[in-house]
VODOSE-624719 format. One record per atom (N, C-alpha, C): residue number from 1; residue in three letters; x, y, z; atom name. Coordinates in pm, 1 decimal. Example, Ala and Ser with C-alpha at 12.3 -4.5 7.8 and 13.67 -1.06 7.14 Angstrom:
REM residues 2
1; Ala; 1319.0; -569.0; 780.0; N
1; Ala; 1230.0; -450.0; 780.0; CA
1; Ala; 1320.0; -330.0; 780.0; C
2; Ser; 1285.0; -225.0; 708.0; N
2; Ser; 1367.0; -106.0; 714.0; CA
2; Ser; 1290.0; 3.0; 787.0; C
//
This chain:
REM residues 183
1; Met; 15515.3; 21048.7; 12163.8; N
1; Met; 15639.1; 21079.0; 12219.5; CA
1; Met; 15715.1; 21038.5; 12070.9; C
2; Asn; 15790.6; 21151.9; 12080.7; N
2; Asn; 15929.6; 21164.1; 11975.4; CA
2; Asn; 16046.8; 21166.7; 12014.5; C
3; Leu; 16108.5; 21130.5; 11968.2; N
3; Leu; 16222.7; 21093.6; 11999.0; CA
3; Leu; 16324.5; 21113.4; 11955.2; C
4; Pro; 16455.1; 21196.2; 11991.4; N
4; Pro; 16573.6; 21261.3; 11883.1; CA
4; Pro; 16637.8; 21130.2; 11841.1; C
5; Arg; 16669.4; 21182.5; 11727.5; N
5; Arg; 16738.5; 21071.2; 11604.2; CA
5; Arg; 16791.3; 21029.7; 11653.8; C
6; Thr; 16911.4; 21046.1; 11724.4; N
6; Thr; 17007.8; 20967.9; 11770.1; CA
6; Thr; 16993.0; 20858.6; 11873.1; C
7; Ile; 16846.3; 20871.3; 11919.1; N
7; Ile; 16829.6; 20809.9; 12095.4; CA
7; Ile; 16759.9; 20642.5; 12045.3; C
8; Arg; 16718.6; 20686.9; 11890.3; N
8; Arg; 16567.7; 20610.6; 11793.6; CA
8; Arg; 16623.0; 20461.1; 11847.2; C
9; Pro; 16779.5; 20455.0; 11742.8; N
9; Pro; 16819.5; 20310.2; 11757.3; CA
9; Pro; 16879.2; 20260.0; 11896.2; C
10; Val; 16939.6; 20343.8; 11974.1; N
10; Val; 16924.7; 20274.8; 12126.4; CA
10; Val; 16806.3; 20233.3; 12175.5; C
11; Val; 16682.1; 20316.5; 12160.2; N
11; Val; 16554.3; 20301.3; 12222.3; CA
11; Val; 16542.7; 20102.6; 12119.7; C
12; Gly; 16528.7; 20138.5; 11983.1; N
12; Gly; 16473.8; 20017.4; 11881.3; CA
12; Gly; 16581.2; 19855.1; 11952.5; C
13; Leu; 16660.9; 19914.8; 11970.2; N
13; Leu; 16793.9; 19764.4; 11994.3; CA
13; Leu; 16718.4; 19707.6; 12173.7; C
14; Leu; 16683.1; 19794.9; 12239.7; N
14; Leu; 16638.2; 19799.0; 12349.0; CA
14; Leu; 16540.9; 19710.2; 12366.0; C
15; Ile; 16451.8; 19800.8; 12273.8; N
15; Ile; 16276.8; 19660.2; 12274.6; CA
15; Ile; 16320.1; 19562.3; 12166.7; C
16; Ala; 16408.5; 19500.5; 12094.7; N
16; Ala; 16394.3; 19379.2; 12003.0; CA
16; Ala; 16528.0; 19292.2; 12164.5; C
17; Phe; 16595.6; 19374.5; 12207.1; N
17; Phe; 16646.4; 19275.4; 12341.9; CA
17; Phe; 16514.6; 19262.8; 12432.7; C
18; Leu; 16449.1; 19319.3; 12474.2; N
18; Leu; 16355.0; 19283.5; 12559.5; CA
18; Leu; 16231.1; 19186.6; 12511.3; C
19; Val; 16216.6; 19203.9; 12404.7; N
19; Val; 16096.1; 19091.7; 12334.4; CA
19; Val; 16220.1; 18955.4; 12306.6; C
20; Ala; 16336.1; 18969.4; 12269.2; N
20; Ala; 16415.0; 18848.4; 12265.5; CA
20; Ala; 16375.3; 18811.8; 12372.7; C
21; Leu; 16400.4; 18839.5; 12473.6; N
21; Leu; 16435.1; 18744.4; 12613.3; CA
21; Leu; 16287.5; 18718.9; 12692.8; C
22; Val; 16163.1; 18777.9; 12622.1; N
22; Val; 16037.7; 18758.6; 12688.5; CA
22; Val; 15934.9; 18618.4; 12616.6; C
23; Val; 15975.5; 18649.8; 12459.4; N
23; Val; 15888.5; 18537.8; 12384.3; CA
23; Val; 15947.7; 18372.7; 12384.8; C
24; Pro; 16075.9; 18394.0; 12352.2; N
24; Pro; 16096.5; 18199.0; 12363.9; CA
24; Pro; 16092.9; 18152.2; 12514.3; C
25; Ala; 16107.6; 18261.3; 12640.9; N
25; Ala; 16115.9; 18188.9; 12716.0; CA
25; Ala; 15902.7; 18157.6; 12766.7; C
26; Ser; 15829.9; 18250.6; 12725.2; N
26; Ser; 15700.6; 18234.8; 12693.5; CA
26; Ser; 15620.2; 18092.3; 12612.2; C
27; Ala; 15697.9; 18097.8; 12515.0; N
27; Ala; 15622.1; 18025.4; 12397.4; CA
27; Ala; 15729.9; 17844.1; 12399.5; C
28; Gly; 15778.2; 17869.0; 12470.6; N
28; Gly; 15884.9; 17694.4; 12472.4; CA
28; Gly; 15864.4; 17641.3; 12551.6; C
29; Ala; 15769.5; 17706.9; 12685.4; N
29; Ala; 15792.7; 17721.3; 12857.8; CA
29; Ala; 15727.2; 17625.9; 12876.0; C
30; Ala; 15562.7; 17672.8; 12805.1; N
30; Ala; 15389.6; 17601.3; 12895.5; CA
30; Ala; 15437.1; 17502.1; 12802.2; C
31; Val; 15333.7; 17401.1; 12857.1; N
31; Val; 15273.5; 17316.3; 12862.3; CA
31; Val; 15141.0; 17305.8; 12878.2; C
32; Pro; 15075.6; 17257.7; 12744.1; N
32; Pro; 14895.9; 17299.5; 12711.7; CA
32; Pro; 14851.5; 17188.3; 12846.0; C
33; Glu; 14737.7; 17264.4; 12878.6; N
33; Glu; 14705.9; 17172.2; 12999.8; CA
33; Glu; 14657.4; 17048.0; 13001.0; C
34; Asn; 14587.1; 16965.7; 12889.2; N
34; Asn; 14607.2; 16885.5; 12810.8; CA
34; Asn; 14672.5; 16741.9; 12856.1; C
35; Val; 14802.6; 16790.8; 12870.7; N
35; Val; 14927.2; 16739.0; 12826.0; CA
35; Val; 14956.1; 16665.6; 12991.3; C
36; Arg; 14965.1; 16560.3; 12948.9; N
36; Arg; 15024.9; 16485.5; 13102.8; CA
36; Arg; 15160.7; 16442.0; 13067.2; C
37; Val; 15274.9; 16491.9; 13180.1; N
37; Val; 15354.9; 16488.3; 13213.2; CA
37; Val; 15424.1; 16433.8; 13292.8; C
38; Val; 15489.4; 16314.4; 13197.0; N
38; Val; 15561.3; 16159.1; 13296.4; CA
38; Val; 15668.5; 16191.9; 13318.7; C
39; Thr; 15746.9; 16185.4; 13453.0; N
39; Thr; 15855.7; 16201.4; 13454.5; CA
39; Thr; 15926.1; 16070.0; 13470.7; C
40; Tyr; 16033.5; 16071.8; 13452.6; N
40; Tyr; 16131.2; 15958.6; 13487.9; CA
40; Tyr; 16225.5; 16061.1; 13547.3; C
41; Asp; 16306.5; 15898.7; 13609.2; N
41; Asp; 16485.2; 15910.3; 13682.5; CA
41; Asp; 16565.7; 15852.7; 13606.9; C
42; Ala; 16663.6; 15913.5; 13568.6; N
42; Ala; 16750.4; 15764.2; 13467.7; CA
42; Ala; 16910.8; 15804.0; 13554.2; C
43; Ser; 16873.3; 15826.0; 13675.6; N
43; Ser; 16980.0; 15872.2; 13753.1; CA
43; Ser; 17068.6; 15754.4; 13752.3; C
44; Gln; 16986.7; 15604.0; 13738.4; N
44; Gln; 17018.5; 15476.7; 13783.6; CA
44; Gln; 17098.0; 15417.6; 13674.2; C
45; Ala; 17020.3; 15458.3; 13571.7; N
45; Ala; 17054.3; 15390.1; 13439.0; CA
45; Ala; 17195.4; 15371.6; 13403.3; C
46; Ala; 17266.7; 15445.9; 13477.9; N
46; Ala; 17466.5; 15426.8; 13438.0; CA
46; Ala; 17451.0; 15430.6; 13297.6; C
47; Glu; 17518.9; 15331.6; 13189.2; N
47; Glu; 17613.6; 15406.4; 13064.3; CA
47; Glu; 17458.6; 15391.3; 12996.6; C
48; Phe; 17367.7; 15369.9; 13012.0; N
48; Phe; 17205.6; 15372.2; 12919.0; CA
48; Phe; 17142.9; 15516.5; 12970.1; C
49; Arg; 17195.0; 15626.3; 13011.1; N
49; Arg; 17158.7; 15765.5; 13057.1; CA
49; Arg; 17101.2; 15797.1; 12917.6; C
50; Asp; 17182.3; 15876.4; 12852.8; N
50; Asp; 17176.2; 15927.9; 12755.7; CA
50; Asp; 17070.9; 15871.8; 12600.7; C
51; Ala; 17092.8; 15718.0; 12612.0; N
51; Ala; 16997.8; 15669.3; 12521.6; CA
51; Ala; 16840.8; 15642.3; 12579.3; C
52; Val; 16836.7; 15709.1; 12754.5; N
52; Val; 16650.5; 15694.2; 12812.3; CA
52; Val; 16647.5; 15839.0; 12766.1; C
53; Asp; 16743.4; 15918.9; 12793.5; N
53; Asp; 16688.1; 16040.3; 12729.7; CA
53; Asp; 16641.5; 16093.6; 12572.7; C
54; Ala; 16732.3; 15997.2; 12483.8; N
54; Ala; 16674.6; 15974.3; 12356.5; CA
54; Ala; 16559.9; 15926.1; 12303.2; C
55; Gly; 16544.6; 15789.5; 12387.1; N
55; Gly; 16423.7; 15793.4; 12383.6; CA
55; Gly; 16282.0; 15827.0; 12418.6; C
56; Ala; 16265.3; 15924.8; 12562.6; N
56; Ala; 16231.0; 16016.0; 12554.4; CA
56; Ala; 16212.1; 16132.6; 12461.1; C
57; Lys; 16290.6; 16171.3; 12411.8; N
57; Lys; 16289.8; 16279.7; 12308.1; CA
57; Lys; 16231.6; 16207.8; 12195.7; C
58; Val; 16239.0; 16150.7; 12139.5; N
58; Val; 16192.8; 16060.5; 12004.4; CA
58; Val; 16019.7; 16042.3; 12074.5; C
59; Trp; 15973.0; 16007.5; 12166.8; N
59; Trp; 15858.0; 15983.8; 12215.3; CA
59; Trp; 15732.5; 16103.3; 12186.9; C
60; Asn; 15839.8; 16225.6; 12281.5; N
60; Asn; 15772.2; 16359.1; 12279.8; CA
60; Asn; 15762.1; 16467.0; 12099.6; C
61; Glu; 15863.3; 16355.6; 12008.7; N
61; Glu; 15839.3; 16452.4; 11955.8; CA
61; Glu; 15735.7; 16364.6; 11825.0; C
62; Asn; 15666.8; 16307.2; 11884.9; N
62; Asn; 15564.0; 16176.9; 11789.8; CA
62; Asn; 15427.3; 16193.6; 11883.4; C
63; Val; 15416.9; 16226.6; 12025.2; N
63; Val; 15320.5; 16243.7; 12094.9; CA
63; Val; 15273.0; 16377.7; 12109.8; C
64; Gln; 15115.8; 16435.8; 12169.2; N
64; Gln; 15120.1; 16573.2; 12176.6; CA
64; Gln; 15038.2; 16532.9; 12342.9; C
65; Asn; 14970.5; 16402.8; 12336.4; N
65; Asn; 14860.8; 16426.3; 12510.1; CA
65; Asn; 14951.3; 16405.0; 12581.5; C
66; Val; 15124.3; 16342.2; 12559.3; N
66; Val; 15231.7; 16299.1; 12736.8; CA
66; Val; 15292.3; 16396.1; 12661.9; C
67; Arg; 15366.3; 16369.9; 12780.4; N
67; Arg; 15526.6; 16430.2; 12791.0; CA
67; Arg; 15634.7; 16393.2; 12903.0; C
68; Leu; 15721.8; 16380.0; 12830.4; N
68; Leu; 15825.8; 16245.5; 12891.7; CA
68; Leu; 15930.2; 16343.8; 12951.2; C
69; Glu; 15954.3; 16416.2; 13056.9; N
69; Glu; 16041.4; 16536.2; 13144.2; CA
69; Glu; 16119.2; 16452.8; 13234.4; C
70; Pro; 16246.1; 16437.8; 13225.8; N
70; Pro; 16349.0; 16406.6; 13325.1; CA
70; Pro; 16303.7; 16487.8; 13466.6; C
71; Ala; 16347.4; 16417.0; 13612.0; N
71; Ala; 16265.0; 16452.6; 13699.9; CA
71; Ala; 16363.5; 16532.2; 13746.0; C
72; Ser; 16311.6; 16628.8; 13822.0; N
72; Ser; 16369.5; 16713.1; 13895.7; CA
72; Ser; 16365.3; 16762.0; 14035.9; C
73; Gly; 16431.9; 16651.2; 14107.6; N
73; Gly; 16376.6; 16654.8; 14205.2; CA
73; Gly; 16325.2; 16574.3; 14261.2; C
74; Gly; 16289.6; 16534.7; 14430.5; N
74; Gly; 16147.4; 16461.9; 14424.5; CA
74; Gly; 16146.2; 16308.8; 14369.8; C
75; Ala; 16017.5; 16256.6; 14357.4; N
75; Ala; 15995.1; 16151.6; 14316.2; CA
75; Ala; 15947.3; 16124.9; 14143.3; C
76; Ala; 15989.3; 16040.0; 14108.2; N
76; Ala; 15988.4; 16034.3; 13965.2; CA
76; Ala; 15862.1; 15935.0; 13912.8; C
77; Asp; 15782.9; 15930.6; 13828.8; N
77; Asp; 15665.6; 15863.5; 13761.2; CA
77; Asp; 15723.2; 15710.4; 13715.2; C
78; Val; 15872.6; 15688.7; 13681.5; N
78; Val; 15950.8; 15605.7; 13570.9; CA
78; Val; 16048.0; 15603.0; 13689.2; C
79; Met; 16142.6; 15484.6; 13734.7; N
79; Met; 16258.1; 15455.2; 13747.1; CA
79; Met; 16331.4; 15381.1; 13565.2; C
80; Val; 16452.7; 15485.4; 13602.2; N
80; Val; 16539.1; 15377.3; 13488.2; CA
80; Val; 16609.0; 15309.2; 13569.8; C
81; Leu; 16671.4; 15163.9; 13560.5; N
81; Leu; 16788.9; 15125.6; 13610.1; CA
81; Leu; 16856.3; 15075.5; 13552.2; C
82; Ala; 17039.0; 15042.4; 13534.1; N
82; Ala; 17049.6; 14948.6; 13463.4; CA
82; Ala; 17075.5; 14814.2; 13520.5; C
83; Asp; 17099.8; 14693.8; 13467.1; N
83; Asp; 17157.2; 14542.2; 13508.9; CA
83; Asp; 17194.4; 14513.3; 13359.6; C
84; Asn; 17204.8; 14293.0; 13413.1; N
84; Asn; 17313.6; 14242.0; 13314.9; CA
84; Asn; 17215.2; 14183.9; 13234.6; C
85; Gly; 17098.2; 14163.1; 13301.0; N
85; Gly; 16954.2; 14110.7; 13211.2; CA
85; Gly; 16896.6; 14119.9; 13057.8; C
86; Trp; 16825.7; 14162.2; 13035.5; N
86; Trp; 16748.5; 14166.0; 12915.0; CA
86; Trp; 16651.7; 14253.6; 13010.3; C
87; Pro; 16662.9; 14384.1; 12867.1; N
87; Pro; 16572.3; 14461.5; 12901.3; CA
87; Pro; 16413.8; 14443.7; 12908.6; C
88; Arg; 16341.3; 14520.0; 13017.0; N
88; Arg; 16245.0; 14475.2; 13061.7; CA
88; Arg; 16157.8; 14610.4; 13108.2; C
89; Ala; 16030.0; 14606.8; 13152.0; N
89; Ala; 15947.4; 14725.8; 13198.0; CA
89; Ala; 15840.7; 14648.0; 13296.8; C
90; Glu; 15835.1; 14699.7; 13416.0; N
90; Glu; 15677.5; 14710.0; 13493.0; CA
90; Glu; 15646.9; 14829.6; 13535.2; C
91; Val; 15518.2; 14784.6; 13482.9; N
91; Val; 15417.2; 14897.5; 13462.4; CA
91; Val; 15356.9; 14904.1; 13583.0; C
92; Ile; 15341.8; 15008.1; 13679.3; N
92; Ile; 15209.0; 15005.4; 13789.7; CA
92; Ile; 15118.0; 15042.9; 13686.4; C
93; Gly; 15106.2; 15155.8; 13622.7; N
93; Gly; 14969.5; 15211.9; 13569.4; CA
93; Gly; 15019.3; 15273.3; 13464.1; C
94; Leu; 14934.2; 15364.8; 13405.5; N
94; Leu; 14979.0; 15451.4; 13302.3; CA
94; Leu; 15037.9; 15563.0; 13339.4; C
95; Gly; 15171.6; 15549.0; 13228.6; N
95; Gly; 15230.2; 15651.1; 13333.1; CA
95; Gly; 15344.1; 15631.5; 13446.6; C
96; Gln; 15369.6; 15495.7; 13434.9; N
96; Gln; 15372.9; 15446.3; 13611.1; CA
96; Gln; 15504.6; 15353.1; 13562.1; C
97; Gly; 15590.8; 15394.7; 13663.6; N
97; Gly; 15697.4; 15210.0; 13655.1; CA
97; Gly; 15847.3; 15184.2; 13653.3; C
98; Arg; 15860.8; 15071.3; 13638.9; N
98; Arg; 15964.8; 15106.4; 13601.9; CA
98; Arg; 16034.8; 15026.3; 13454.0; C
99; Ile; 16193.3; 15066.2; 13464.8; N
99; Ile; 16226.2; 15037.1; 13352.3; CA
99; Ile; 16393.6; 14962.2; 13379.1; C
100; Trp; 16425.5; 14842.2; 13300.5; N
100; Trp; 16555.8; 14788.4; 13328.5; CA
100; Trp; 16595.6; 14838.3; 13239.0; C
101; Met; 16711.1; 14871.9; 13175.7; N
101; Met; 16803.4; 14872.5; 13027.9; CA
101; Met; 16911.2; 14801.4; 13074.5; C
102; Gly; 16893.8; 14673.7; 13045.1; N
102; Gly; 16979.1; 14538.8; 13006.8; CA
102; Gly; 17069.9; 14540.4; 12910.7; C
103; Arg; 17199.4; 14528.7; 13024.7; N
103; Arg; 17308.4; 14463.1; 12915.4; CA
103; Arg; 17309.2; 14381.5; 12806.4; C
104; Gln; 17246.0; 14259.3; 12825.2; N
104; Gln; 17235.4; 14166.8; 12745.8; CA
104; Gln; 17220.7; 14163.8; 12610.3; C
105; Ala; 17118.2; 14245.2; 12530.7; N
105; Ala; 17076.2; 14245.7; 12487.3; CA
105; Ala; 17141.1; 14330.9; 12383.4; C
106; Val; 17234.5; 14477.4; 12490.7; N
106; Val; 17297.1; 14543.3; 12427.5; CA
106; Val; 17476.6; 14483.1; 12389.7; C
107; Asn; 17464.6; 14365.0; 12414.1; N
107; Asn; 17624.3; 14263.8; 12421.5; CA
107; Asn; 17577.9; 14229.7; 12291.9; C
108; Glu; 17412.2; 14185.4; 12267.7; N
108; Glu; 17368.5; 14089.5; 12156.9; CA
108; Glu; 17386.8; 14169.1; 12016.9; C
109; Gly; 17397.9; 14304.1; 12037.2; N
109; Gly; 17387.4; 14390.4; 11915.7; CA
109; Gly; 17279.1; 14497.8; 11939.5; C
110; His; 17144.7; 14505.1; 11964.7; N
110; His; 17064.7; 14549.5; 12015.6; CA
110; His; 17114.6; 14733.2; 12079.6; C
111; Asp; 17004.4; 14772.7; 11957.6; N
111; Asp; 17053.6; 14959.0; 11939.1; CA
111; Asp; 16944.5; 14995.7; 12102.6; C
112; Thr; 17080.3; 15089.3; 12167.1; N
112; Thr; 17009.2; 15118.9; 12265.6; CA
112; Thr; 16884.7; 15215.0; 12329.6; C
113; Ile; 16848.3; 15326.2; 12231.5; N
113; Ile; 16816.6; 15436.7; 12187.9; CA
113; Ile; 16645.0; 15301.5; 12171.7; C
114; Arg; 16677.9; 15235.0; 12081.9; N
114; Arg; 16539.3; 15139.9; 12049.5; CA
114; Arg; 16480.3; 15114.5; 12187.0; C
115; Ile; 16563.6; 15041.6; 12233.4; N
115; Ile; 16532.8; 14947.1; 12367.8; CA
115; Ile; 16443.8; 15087.3; 12456.8; C
116; Ala; 16522.9; 15191.7; 12501.4; N
116; Ala; 16488.5; 15268.0; 12574.2; CA
116; Ala; 16322.3; 15322.6; 12550.4; C
117; Ala; 16324.9; 15360.2; 12416.7; N
117; Ala; 16237.0; 15374.8; 12349.9; CA
117; Ala; 16109.3; 15290.9; 12318.2; C
118; His; 16163.3; 15155.5; 12319.4; N
118; His; 16046.8; 15065.0; 12342.5; CA
118; His; 15980.6; 15024.0; 12483.0; C
119; Glu; 16078.3; 15005.4; 12579.7; N
119; Glu; 16032.5; 15024.5; 12715.9; CA
119; Glu; 15973.5; 15133.9; 12759.9; C
120; Leu; 16023.3; 15273.5; 12754.0; N
120; Leu; 15896.1; 15395.2; 12761.9; CA
120; Leu; 15747.6; 15364.0; 12702.7; C
121; Gly; 15743.6; 15265.4; 12595.8; N
121; Gly; 15630.3; 15205.0; 12498.1; CA
121; Gly; 15538.4; 15158.8; 12613.4; C
122; His; 15599.5; 15094.8; 12704.0; N
122; His; 15492.9; 15023.9; 12807.5; CA
122; His; 15446.1; 15110.2; 12863.2; C
123; Ile; 15543.4; 15171.3; 12947.7; N
123; Ile; 15468.9; 15287.2; 13086.8; CA
123; Ile; 15361.7; 15386.5; 12946.0; C
124; Leu; 15356.6; 15412.0; 12896.8; N
124; Leu; 15291.9; 15466.0; 12783.5; CA
124; Leu; 15164.8; 15401.6; 12750.2; C
125; Gly; 15155.6; 15274.1; 12770.5; N
125; Gly; 15015.2; 15163.6; 12761.3; CA
125; Gly; 15028.0; 15065.3; 12649.1; C
126; Leu; 15202.8; 15050.4; 12556.3; N
126; Leu; 15176.4; 14973.9; 12425.3; CA
126; Leu; 15226.1; 14837.5; 12498.4; C
127; Pro; 15123.4; 14756.0; 12454.1; N
127; Pro; 15233.3; 14556.6; 12462.9; CA
127; Pro; 15317.4; 14559.2; 12385.7; C
128; Asp; 15363.2; 14543.8; 12417.1; N
128; Asp; 15487.5; 14334.9; 12321.9; CA
128; Asp; 15369.6; 14320.3; 12142.4; C
129; Asn; 15470.5; 14360.1; 12064.2; N
129; Asn; 15374.4; 14312.3; 11924.8; CA
129; Asn; 15453.4; 14249.3; 11862.8; C
130; Arg; 15472.3; 14155.3; 11869.1; N
130; Arg; 15606.2; 14096.9; 11797.1; CA
130; Arg; 15596.3; 14027.5; 11665.4; C
131; Thr; 15610.2; 14146.2; 11563.2; N
131; Thr; 15562.3; 14127.4; 11431.0; CA
131; Thr; 15730.1; 14014.7; 11394.5; C
132; Gly; 15792.7; 14138.0; 11409.1; N
132; Gly; 15970.9; 14088.5; 11342.0; CA
132; Gly; 15970.2; 14185.4; 11256.0; C
133; Leu; 15902.4; 14308.9; 11247.5; N
133; Leu; 15916.4; 14444.3; 11152.9; CA
133; Leu; 15978.4; 14568.0; 11243.2; C
134; Cys; 16063.6; 14629.0; 11178.1; N
134; Cys; 16162.0; 14714.2; 11208.1; CA
134; Cys; 16087.2; 14796.7; 11259.7; C
135; Glu; 16017.0; 14855.8; 11162.8; N
135; Glu; 15952.5; 14937.7; 11137.3; CA
135; Glu; 15823.8; 14976.0; 11283.1; C
136; Asp; 15829.3; 14860.7; 11337.8; N
136; Asp; 15740.5; 14803.1; 11491.1; CA
136; Asp; 15816.0; 14824.4; 11604.8; C
137; Leu; 15827.7; 14978.1; 11661.0; N
137; Leu; 15892.6; 14958.8; 11767.2; CA
137; Leu; 15819.6; 14909.1; 11872.3; C
138; Met; 15706.6; 14901.2; 11866.9; N
138; Met; 15675.4; 14751.3; 11988.5; CA
138; Met; 15690.9; 14633.7; 11943.5; C
139; Ser; 15801.4; 14534.5; 11815.1; N
139; Ser; 15820.9; 14438.7; 11823.2; CA
139; Ser; 15972.1; 14400.4; 11884.2; C
140; Gly; 15997.0; 14515.0; 11976.1; N
140; Gly; 16150.2; 14488.2; 12040.0; CA
140; Gly; 16213.2; 14391.4; 11976.0; C
141; Ala; 16268.3; 14282.3; 12042.8; N
141; Ala; 16367.5; 14252.6; 12015.7; CA
141; Ala; 16352.5; 14164.9; 11875.8; C
142; Ser; 16240.9; 14110.6; 11863.7; N
142; Ser; 16166.5; 14033.5; 11772.5; CA
142; Ser; 16193.6; 14066.7; 11594.0; C
143; Ala; 16234.8; 14177.6; 11608.9; N
143; Ala; 16315.7; 14243.9; 11513.7; CA
143; Ala; 16428.1; 14245.7; 11413.8; C
144; Gly; 16529.7; 14186.2; 11622.1; N
144; Gly; 16696.3; 14133.0; 11546.3; CA
144; Gly; 16778.5; 14281.2; 11610.3; C
145; Pro; 16871.3; 14176.4; 11601.5; N
145; Pro; 16970.4; 14312.6; 11640.8; CA
145; Pro; 17036.3; 14392.1; 11528.7; C
146; Asp; 16992.3; 14378.3; 11405.8; N
146; Asp; 16989.4; 14505.5; 11301.1; CA
146; Asp; 16897.1; 14587.1; 11301.2; C
147; Cys; 16818.6; 14621.0; 11361.8; N
147; Cys; 16695.0; 14683.4; 11369.8; CA
147; Cys; 16749.2; 14850.3; 11461.9; C
148; Asp; 16772.2; 14933.6; 11425.8; N
148; Asp; 16784.6; 14996.3; 11523.4; CA
148; Asp; 16674.9; 15169.9; 11455.1; C
149; Asn; 16575.2; 15120.8; 11445.9; N
149; Asn; 16451.1; 15240.7; 11433.0; CA
149; Asn; 16396.4; 15247.8; 11590.2; C
150; Pro; 16394.9; 15345.4; 11650.9; N
150; Pro; 16308.2; 15425.2; 11766.9; CA
150; Pro; 16217.3; 15469.6; 11771.3; C
151; Lys; 16183.6; 15498.9; 11682.4; N
151; Lys; 16035.1; 15565.1; 11614.4; CA
151; Lys; 15920.0; 15456.0; 11619.0; C
152; Pro; 15804.2; 15547.5; 11745.1; N
152; Pro; 15695.9; 15472.2; 11688.3; CA
152; Pro; 15623.8; 15476.5; 11557.6; C
153; Asn; 15578.7; 15361.7; 11503.0; N
153; Asn; 15446.4; 15360.1; 11413.0; CA
153; Asn; 15385.9; 15415.2; 11422.4; C
154; Pro; 15258.1; 15525.4; 11337.2; N
154; Pro; 15139.3; 15571.9; 11317.7; CA
154; Pro; 15036.7; 15505.6; 11455.8; C
155; Asp; 15001.4; 15336.2; 11433.4; N
155; Asp; 14896.3; 15274.8; 11534.5; CA
155; Asp; 14936.0; 15316.6; 11667.4; C
156; Glu; 15069.4; 15295.5; 11681.6; N
156; Glu; 15150.6; 15268.5; 11825.3; CA
156; Glu; 15161.1; 15490.9; 11866.2; C
157; Ile; 15118.5; 15588.8; 11787.0; N
157; Ile; 15133.6; 15676.5; 11823.5; CA
157; Ile; 15012.3; 15662.2; 11849.1; C
158; Ala; 14930.3; 15689.3; 11812.9; N
158; Ala; 14790.5; 15654.6; 11794.3; CA
158; Ala; 14669.9; 15575.3; 11914.5; C
159; Glu; 14798.4; 15501.2; 11932.6; N
159; Glu; 14733.7; 15424.7; 12136.7; CA
159; Glu; 14776.4; 15487.9; 12165.4; C
160; Val; 14875.1; 15553.2; 12222.5; N
160; Val; 14937.2; 15590.4; 12301.0; CA
160; Val; 14845.2; 15733.3; 12302.4; C
161; Glu; 14808.0; 15844.2; 12216.7; N
161; Glu; 14711.3; 15905.1; 12202.8; CA
161; Glu; 14585.2; 15877.9; 12284.0; C
162; Arg; 14530.9; 15792.1; 12267.8; N
162; Arg; 14422.5; 15751.3; 12284.4; CA
162; Arg; 14424.8; 15761.3; 12441.3; C
163; Asn; 14531.5; 15612.9; 12490.3; N
163; Asn; 14602.0; 15625.3; 12639.3; CA
163; Asn; 14568.3; 15730.4; 12675.3; C
164; Phe; 14605.4; 15858.2; 12692.4; N
164; Phe; 14620.6; 15954.0; 12713.5; CA
164; Phe; 14545.2; 16053.9; 12740.0; C
165; Ala; 14481.7; 16075.7; 12638.8; N
165; Ala; 14349.5; 16144.3; 12592.3; CA
165; Ala; 14219.3; 16128.1; 12693.6; C
166; Gly; 14224.3; 15982.6; 12678.3; N
166; Gly; 14076.8; 15922.1; 12765.6; CA
166; Gly; 14138.5; 15891.1; 12909.3; C
167; Gly; 14282.7; 15899.4; 12927.0; N
167; Gly; 14324.2; 15839.9; 13117.9; CA
167; Gly; 14260.4; 15672.3; 13093.2; C
168; Val; 14337.2; 15631.4; 13037.8; N
168; Val; 14325.0; 15476.7; 13051.2; CA
168; Val; 14342.4; 15396.9; 13157.1; C
169; Leu; 14280.9; 15293.5; 13194.7; N
169; Leu; 14310.4; 15227.2; 13328.5; CA
169; Leu; 14437.7; 15104.8; 13283.7; C
170; Ile; 14545.2; 15112.8; 13339.6; N
170; Ile; 14639.4; 14996.5; 13267.3; CA
170; Ile; 14674.4; 14919.5; 13418.4; C
171; Ala; 14647.9; 14779.6; 13396.1; N
171; Ala; 14653.7; 14710.1; 13482.8; CA
171; Ala; 14798.7; 14693.4; 13544.2; C
172; Pro; 14907.4; 14684.4; 13646.1; N
172; Pro; 15040.3; 14637.1; 13651.9; CA
172; Pro; 15090.1; 14487.3; 13563.3; C
173; Gln; 15170.4; 14488.8; 13518.9; N
173; Gln; 15234.6; 14394.4; 13465.2; CA
173; Gln; 15369.2; 14418.5; 13414.4; C
174; Val; 15425.6; 14301.4; 13395.4; N
174; Val; 15557.6; 14332.9; 13401.7; CA
174; Val; 15607.2; 14241.7; 13205.2; C
175; Phe; 15702.0; 14310.4; 13121.4; N
175; Phe; 15744.5; 14322.0; 13009.8; CA
175; Phe; 15860.3; 14273.8; 12985.0; C
176; Arg; 15881.3; 14156.5; 12905.9; N
176; Arg; 16004.1; 14095.7; 12955.6; CA
176; Arg; 16048.0; 14047.9; 12815.6; C
177; Glu; 16211.8; 14123.4; 12765.6; N
177; Glu; 16180.1; 14056.3; 12685.3; CA
177; Glu; 16243.8; 13932.8; 12646.4; C
178; Asp; 16318.8; 13882.8; 12777.9; N
178; Asp; 16388.0; 13714.8; 12766.3; CA
178; Asp; 16307.2; 13622.1; 12724.1; C
179; Val; 16169.5; 13692.0; 12712.0; N
179; Val; 16108.9; 13525.8; 12678.0; CA
179; Val; 16143.3; 13477.3; 12515.1; C
180; Leu; 16167.9; 13611.5; 12481.2; N
180; Leu; 16165.0; 13592.7; 12282.5; CA
180; Leu; 16350.0; 13547.2; 12308.5; C
181; Ala; 16415.6; 13614.4; 12355.6; N
181; Ala; 16544.9; 13526.9; 12367.5; CA
181; Ala; 16558.5; 13384.0; 12353.3; C
182; Thr; 16509.1; 13363.2; 12484.4; N
182; Thr; 16543.3; 13204.3; 12468.3; CA
182; Thr; 16440.3; 13095.6; 12402.3; C
183; Arg; 16352.3; 13161.4; 12291.4; N
183; Arg; 16328.6; 13063.8; 12212.3; CA
183; Arg; 16477.0; 13053.3; 12072.9; C
//
């Protein structure tokens, strides 16, 4: 088809515009079939809502087999609440449970994004690992209030990947940092 020279630039721009609309929407919207989506509801997390979103983003940037997404209406796999105690997580099963973002730890100087990422780590099947090392996300409060690293280490990433690749069964349990705080 031969188009007049004056029309060619207009048709070219129209095609470029249509491609720009379609390609990003299809490239970013699809989640691969083998990725498990875990939804969370941070509507009751008060001042910690942004920290919870940031903690979920940390995990999403580091793992492939699971994706944490805010719930969009309906029930969520994970409820996130704020209270005045120590942060803690109640795991009901892999990718399911409740998190309390405790103000006591924040008042003592602990980083809110690290707390959120740590507690989400429990939901993703990780236990506490009180090494006292800041590079170990699951060391929690044992790394001290000066530690603001919210990123999981390679071993923690690998364990979450294995958990969600294999559909690991996680026994219901509660993880509490206040046990460490009273020592």
